[in-house]
C-alpha positions as CSV (number, residue, x, y, z in Angstrom):
1,M,7.0,-10.3,17.5
2,P,6.8,-13.5,15.5
3,E,9.4,-14.0,12.5
4,Q,8.0,-12.3,9.3
5,N,7.3,-14.5,6.4
6,Y,5.1,-14.3,3.4
7,S,2.0,-15.4,5.1
8,N,2.2,-12.7,7.8
9,H,4.1,-9.8,6.4
10,A,1.2,-7.6,5.6
11,Q,1.0,-4.8,8.1
12,Y,-2.5,-3.2,9.3
13,V,-2.9,-0.3,11.3
14,P,-5.9,-1.4,13.5
15,L,-7.1,2.4,14.2
16,F,-6.9,3.1,10.6
17,H,-8.2,0.0,9.0
18,F,-10.5,-1.4,11.6
19,V,-12.0,1.9,13.1
20,L,-11.5,4.8,11.0
21,L,-12.4,3.7,7.4
22,P,-15.5,1.9,8.7
23,V,-16.6,4.9,10.6
24,L,-16.1,7.0,7.8
25,L,-18.0,4.4,5.4
26,L,-20.8,4.4,8.0
27,T,-20.9,8.2,7.8
28,I,-21.1,8.5,4.2
29,I,-24.0,5.9,4.2
30,G,-25.6,7.8,7.1
31,S,-25.4,11.1,5.2
32,V,-26.7,9.8,2.0
33,V,-29.6,8.4,4.1
34,N,-30.1,12.0,5.5
35,L,-29.9,13.6,1.9
36,V,-32.5,11.1,0.8
37,E,-34.9,11.8,3.5
38,S,-34.7,15.7,3.2
39,W,-35.1,15.6,-0.5
40,G,-38.5,17.3,-0.5
41,D,-37.6,19.8,2.4
42,H,-36.0,22.9,0.8
43,G,-34.7,24.0,4.2
44,R,-32.5,20.7,4.8
45,I,-31.5,19.9,1.3
46,Y,-28.4,22.3,1.2
47,S,-27.0,21.1,4.6
48,A,-28.0,17.4,3.8
49,S,-25.9,17.7,0.6
50,L,-23.0,19.4,2.0
51,I,-22.7,16.7,4.7
52,V,-22.5,14.2,1.9
53,V,-19.9,16.0,0.1
54,L,-17.9,16.6,3.2
55,S,-18.1,13.1,4.3
56,V,-16.9,11.8,0.8
57,C,-14.1,14.3,0.8
58,L,-13.1,13.1,4.2
59,F,-13.0,9.4,3.3
60,M,-11.1,10.5,0.1
61,A,-8.5,12.4,2.1
62,A,-7.9,9.4,4.5
63,F,-7.6,7.0,1.5
64,F,-5.3,9.1,-0.4
65,G,-3.3,10.0,2.7
66,R,-2.5,6.3,2.8
67,V,-2.0,5.9,-0.8
68,F,0.6,8.7,-1.0
69,A,2.4,7.6,2.0
70,L,2.9,4.0,0.5
71,K,3.8,5.6,-3.0
72,A,6.6,7.5,-1.5
73,Q,7.7,4.6,0.5
74,D,7.7,2.4,-2.6
75,R,10.1,5.1,-4.1
76,A,12.3,5.1,-1.2
77,I,12.5,1.1,-1.3
78,H,13.3,1.3,-4.9
79,A,16.1,3.5,-4.5
80,E,17.4,1.3,-1.5
81,E,17.2,-1.9,-3.4
82,N,19.0,-0.3,-6.4
83,L,21.6,1.0,-4.2
84,R,21.9,-2.7,-2.5
85,H,22.1,-4.3,-6.0
86,F,24.8,-1.9,-6.9
87,A,26.9,-2.5,-3.9
88,M,26.5,-6.3,-4.3
89,T,27.3,-6.2,-8.0
90,G,28.6,-2.8,-9.3
91,K,25.4,-2.4,-11.5
92,L,22.2,-1.0,-11.3
93,L,18.9,-3.0,-11.2
94,D,17.7,-4.3,-14.6
95,T,15.5,-1.6,-15.9
96,R,12.7,-4.3,-16.7
97,L,11.9,-4.5,-13.2
98,T,8.9,-2.4,-12.0
99,V,8.5,-0.9,-8.8
100,P,6.1,-3.5,-7.4
101,Q,8.7,-6.1,-8.3
102,V,11.4,-4.1,-6.6
103,V,9.3,-3.8,-3.6
104,G,8.8,-7.6,-3.4
105,L,12.8,-8.1,-3.8
106,R,13.2,-6.2,-0.4
107,F,12.4,-9.4,1.4
108,A,15.0,-11.4,-0.3
109,S,18.2,-12.1,1.9
110,D,21.6,-10.9,0.2
111,A,22.4,-14.4,-0.6
112,E,19.6,-14.8,-3.0
113,F,18.8,-11.1,-4.0
114,V,20.8,-10.9,-7.1
115,A,19.8,-14.1,-8.6
116,L,16.2,-13.5,-7.8
117,A,16.1,-10.1,-9.3
118,Q,17.7,-11.5,-12.3
119,R,14.9,-14.0,-12.5
120,A,12.2,-11.5,-11.7
121,A,13.2,-9.4,-14.7
122,A,13.7,-12.3,-17.1
123,E,10.4,-14.0,-16.3
124,S,8.4,-11.0,-15.4
125,L,7.5,-12.3,-11.9
126,S,4.7,-10.8,-10.1
127,Q,5.3,-9.0,-6.7
128,S,3.5,-12.0,-4.9
129,A,5.5,-14.7,-7.0
130,I,8.8,-12.9,-6.0
131,K,7.8,-12.8,-2.4
132,Q,6.8,-16.6,-2.6
133,A,10.2,-17.2,-4.2
134,V,12.1,-15.8,-1.2
135,K,13.8,-18.7,0.8
136,T,15.4,-16.6,3.5
137,W,13.1,-13.9,4.5
138,R,14.4,-10.5,5.3
139,P,12.0,-8.8,7.7
140,D,10.8,-5.1,6.9
141,T,9.0,-3.9,10.0
142,Y,8.9,-0.4,9.0
143,R,6.4,-0.6,6.2
144,A,3.8,2.2,6.8
């Protein structure tokens, strides 16, 4: 595995991002086409509309399953980085830092973590700006 850095740290799950989501999107499109074609046929309209609703629900379940997992992981990262900061300084992270900022700080090495956290709070740096400011990248290969 190549060394992780800002340009290659985003992680994709190929079967989810490049297979499941496109197939679900095509299913929604196909079910809507089926609904439109069966509009005048009272025998097919119920089943066609039911397929559209189920397709949309399935897409939403896949989407929210991913979002909820990432949100839970962000909470865990926030707690870990708060503990890391406390272990290094004896103080909790600045309360001005948002969860996305703290998630961005997780890539900073111990040598630059405290200073970058202070700078991020003082300058309201975005998550992306924090990641770009990291000089010595601390890889995170467990991101969902």
